[in-house]
N, C-alpha and C positions, 0 to 999 in steps of 0.2 A: 504494500500500500504506500503511495507517495506521501511526502510531507504535506503537500497541498490538500490531499484528500483527508488526511488526519486532522488538519487544522479546520477545514470546513465542516467536518463531522463534529468536532468538538464544539465549534461555535453554534452549530445547529442544536446540539444536545443542551448546551447551556441556555440558549434562548428559549427552548421549550420547557425547561425545568423551572424557570423563574418568571413571575408575572411582572416584576419590576424591570424597566428598561435599563436601569443603571447597574444591576447586579451582574457581575461577570465572573466572580469567583465561585468555586464549589463551596457548599455549606461546611464541609469538613475543614476548610482552610480559613474560614472567617475568624477575625480577631474579636475578642470581647471588648466592647467599647467602655472605657472608663475615663479617658482624658476629656472628651467632650462634656460628659456630666460634671466633671470637676470644674471645667471652664464655666459651666452654667452656675454652679454653686458659688464660684469665686465672683462672678459678675453680680449675682444677687446679694451676696454678702457685702460687696463693695458698695452697692447702692444703699443698703441699710446703714452702713457706716457714714456715707455721705449725708443721708437724711438726718442721722443722729447729730452730726456735727453742725448741719445747717440750722437746726433748732429755730424754725421760723417764728414762733411766738416771742422769742427773746430777742432775735437779731433783726426782725423785720421792722422797717420804719413805717410810719403812717402814710407817707407819700406813696409807698409801693402798693398799698391796698391791704385788705385783710387776708390772712392765711386761709387756705382751703383745707377742709376736713380738720378743724381745730380739735375735734375729739381725739385725734391721734397724738395730741400733745406735741412734744418736740419733733415728732415725725410728720407733722402736718406740712402741706405743700405751700410753696410760694403762691402769691396771687396770680391768677390766670393771665392777667395782662402782662405779667413779667415772665411767666413760664407756662405756656398753654399745655404742656405735656405732663403736668402734675409731677413736679420735681423740685429740686433745690434752686437756689439763686446762682447766678453766674459767678459771683464772688466766691461762693463755696466751691464750685467746680474748679475755679482757677487756683484756689488754695490747695486743692487735693490732686492737682496734676493735669488740669486741662491744657490743651495745646495753645500756646500763645507765641507767635513768631518772635517777638522782641525778647522774650525771656529765653527762648531756645538759642537764638543767635547772639544777642548782646550780653546776656547774663550766663551764657554757657550751661543752660539747663537742658541738655540734650535728652535727659531721661524722660522729659515730657513726651517725646516721640513714642515712648512705650507706655507710660502711665496713662496717657489719654485714651488708649484703646480698651481700658477697663472701666471707663466712666459712661454713664447714661444720663440723658437730659431729664428723664422722668419715667414714671411707671409705664406709660404708653410705649415709649421708646424701648424700655427694658423688656416688656412682654413680647413685643413684635420681634425683637432680635433673638430672644431666648427660644421662642417657639420655632423660628426659622433655623436657629443653630441646632436644635435637637433633631429637626426633620432632615436637615442636610448633613450635619456633621457626624451623627452617629452612623449613618449609612456608609459614609466615606471611611470612617475609622474602622468599621467592621471589615471593609474590603482591603484597606491598605495599611492598617496598623497605626498606632498612636504616634510613632516617631515622625512619619511623613506628614500626617495631618497636623501635628503640633508645629512642625516647621512652616507649613503653609499658613497656618493661623497667625503665628507670630510675625513672620516676614511680611505677610499681606497687611497686617495692621501697621507695621512700620512704613511700608510703602505708601499706604494711604495717608499717614501722618506727614510724610515728606511732601507729597503733592499738595496736601491741604496747606502746609506752611508756606509753600511757594505762592499760593494764590490768595489765601485769607490773611491779610496783613494787619487788620485793625481789631478784629474780634477774636474771642477765644473759640476753640473748637474742640469737640470730643469725637474720637474716631472709633467708637465701639462697633460701628457697622462695617468698618474696613476689613476686619478679619472674616466677617460673614460673606462679604462680597468676594474675598479671596477664595473662599471655599466654592462659591458659585463659579468663579473663573476657572478653578481647578477642575470642577466637574465638566465644564465645557471643553477644556483641553483634554481631559481623559476620554471624553466621547470622541473627539477628533483623532487622537493618537491610537485609540483602540477601535476605530471605526468598523473594521472588518468583522468583529465578533458580536456586533449588535444585530438583532433581528428586527427591532422596531426603531430604526434610525430616525425617521421623521418624527415620531412621537416623542422620543427622548430629546431631540433638538428643539422641537416646538415648546416642550414643557420648560426647558431651560431659558429659552428666549422670552417666554411670557413672564416668568418670574423676574428675569433681569429687567425687562422693560418697565414692569410695574414698579419695581423698587427704584429705578432711576427716575421715573416720573415723580415719585414721592420726593425724591431728592431735590427737585427744583422748587420745593416749598421752603419758606423761611424756617429757620431754626434747625434745618437739616443740612449736614455738610456733604454735598454730593462729590466734592473733590476727594474726600476720604473713600467714598464708594468706588469712584473711578480708579483711584490709585490702588486700592486694595484688589479690585477686580483684575486690573492689568498685571499686578504682581502675582496673584494666584494663578492667572491664566498661563503665565510663563513658567512658573514653578510646576504646574501640572504636567507640562511636557517633559520636565526634567525628572520628576519623582513618580509619576503615575502611569508610565507605559506598561501594558500588559504583555508578558512574554508570549512567544509563539506557542501554539498548542503542542506541536510535535517536540518542542524543547522541554515542555513540562512533562510530557509522557515518555521522555527518552529512555528511562530505565525499563519501561515495559515494551519497548520496541524490539523487533528482531535485530540480531547483530549486523545484518547486511543492510539495514536501513540507515541512510546517512541523515544525521541530525544537523540542521542548518543553524545559523546563529540564533542567539536568544531573542533578538528583536529584528523587525523588518527594517529595510534600508531607510524608508521614509521616517521611521521612528527615531533612528540615529540622527538623521538630518534635523528633525524638529528638536531633538535634545540639544544638539550643538548650537543651533541658532538661538534657541530660547535661553540657554545658559549664558551666551554672549550678551544678548539683549538685557538679561536680568542684571548681570554684573555692571554693564555699561549704564543702565538706568539708575541703579542705586548710586554709582560713583558720580555721575553727572548731577543727579538730584541733590546729593549731599554737598557737593562742591558749590552748586548754585545757591543752596540754602545758606550755607555758612559764609558765603561771600555777600550775602544781603541782596541777592537778585529778586526782583519783584516779577513774578510770572505774568502779571497783568500787563506789564510794559511790552511784552513780546506777544501777547494774545489779547487784543482789546475786547473780544467778544466772549472770552472764556468764562467771565463771571456769570454769564447766563446759564452755564452748566450747573451751577449750584443754586441759583435763585432767579426766577423770572418775575419782575415786578408787575403787579396788576392793580386794578382799582380796589381790590379787597385787602391787599397788604403791600408793604414796602420791604425792600431787601436790606435796609441799613439798620 
C-alpha cells in the first residue's frame, strides 16, 4: 500500500470518527486539559483582586456618579458613564498593570506588556472572554498539549500589547483579549497547514471566519482595544504554522508498516515552507515592533486611517 493511500485512508477514518471539524487526533492521544482552566481561574481571581482594590464606595468621587450594585460593598462597580462594562475605574487598572505607552517607554515598565493581558475592563468583558477561552482553548490543549498552547497564549498576548502600544498613545489599554485572538489565529493556521486531513473544510473555515468577524466588529466599539485583537491574532496565526502542523499519517503509522514500505518525511513540503516563512515573519515582527516601540514611534504617523480599526466614531459615541 502506498504512503498516499495510507494517508488518505487515515484522514478519511479520522473524519468519520469525529463530529467536530477541528479534531484531528485519535482519542487515545489526546492530552488532559489543565492549563486553560488554570488561565480561567487566574483571570477570574485577578478580576476579584482588582475589584477589591478598586473599592468604589470609598474611592469614588461624587462627580463620577454613584457606584453600581452598592450591595456588593467594596466590590461594587464604577458608575456606568465611567465604565459601561460593570468594572473598576481606569485609575485602578492603571495601578495594577494596564498598558500605558508612556510608562512602558519612558519609565521602562516593560512588564506592563505582560501584566495587561491578565486584566479585564468589567464583568461583561470577563465573561465573554472566559467563555470563549474555554470553548476554544480546551479543545486546542487536548489536541496539542499545554506547552504549545501556553506558548501561543502568552506570545499572542505580548504581540497584541506591542501593536496596541504603537497605536494607542494617550489612553490606557488592557489586552486580555489578545491571547484569545491568538488562539483563534492558531486555529486558522492549523486548519490551513493540516488542510488535507479535514473532511469538512468549508464548514471549519466558515465557523472560524464568522467568529473572527464578529469579534473584530465588536472591537470597533469604544472601550475595546481592537489593536490588541489584531496583534494577538497575527501572532497566533504565525505561531500556529510553527507549532501546530500535523505529521503525515504514514509517518505516525511507520512502526506498523511492512519493512518494504518507504516512510516519507514527517511533514509535507508545503508545511516546511509555511514553518520557515512564519518563523521568519514572527521573529522579524517582534524585533521591529519592539524597536519601534522603545524608540517612541507613533504608529498613527505612518497609518493615518488605522485608528478606525479600533474605534469608529458615530452619533451614538465618541472615540476619545
